[in-house]
N, C-alpha and C positions, 0 to 999 in steps of 0.2 A: 724430536717432538717433545713437547712439554704440556701438561695439563695442570693449571693452578686454580685453587679455590679463590674466588674474587671477594669472599667475605660477605656477599649479598645474595647467597642462594644460587650462585652461578659458578661455572667453570670456564676459564679462558684457555683455549687450546692454540698453540703456536708452533710453528716449525720454521727453521732457518732455511736458507737457499739450499737447493739440492736434496731436500728431504723426500720430495715426491716428484714425479714427472711434471714437467712444465705444463701449466694450464689444465691439469687434471682435476676431476671432481673428487673431493675428499669427503667421505661420508663418516660421521661421528655418532656413536651410540653410547649413551650412558647405560650400562647393563644393570646398574643398581636402581635407577629410577625410570628408565624407559625413554628418556628425553633424546631426541635426535635432531640433527641439523647437518647441512652440507655446505661446503665452501669451495670455490674454484681457487686453485693454487695460482700464484703469480707465474709469470714467464721464467722466473729463476727457480721455481720449484718450491718456494716457501709460501707460507701463509701466516696470518697473525690476526689476533683479536676476535676469533670465533668463540662465541659464548653459547653455552647450553646449560640447562638446570643441572645442579649437582653441588656436592660438597667434598671436602677433603676426605680421602679413603675410598671414594667411588672408583669404579673402573670404567674407562672410556675405550671402546673398541673402535678402531680406525680401519676403514678399507678405502682403497683408491680405485675409482672408476667401477665400483661394484665387484671387484675381484674377490674371489673366495679366500685369498691370502689376506690375513688381517694382523694387526698389532694391537696390543692392549697397553694402555697407560693407566697408572694409578694416579688419581688426582692428589696433588701435593698442597699442603698449607703454604701460604707465602712465607711463613717463618721457617720452612724447611728447605727453601731453595739454597743452592750452593752459594750465591752471593750474600745472602743474608747471614748464613752461617759463618762465612769467612769474615764478613765485616763485623759481626758481633763477637768474635772469638779474641779480640785483642783487648 
């Protein structure tokens, strides 16, 4: 899973296939600003393009199907993503 600042006051959260159980409900909470949203994962266990209010440095807490087990993501600036770093290092 990854959370990126979209540069417009929002955070885009994505996950690749297999990140969560198929068709599960993924709940997202920005603990810095209190913004919340939910998304249903695809049948492959991935999801993408989910946006909630926030900026780089915020913390997004993720739970699946309301489980007490949670993961925390730090929102990254688009300039700090591995692709951008690698592409700009040459």
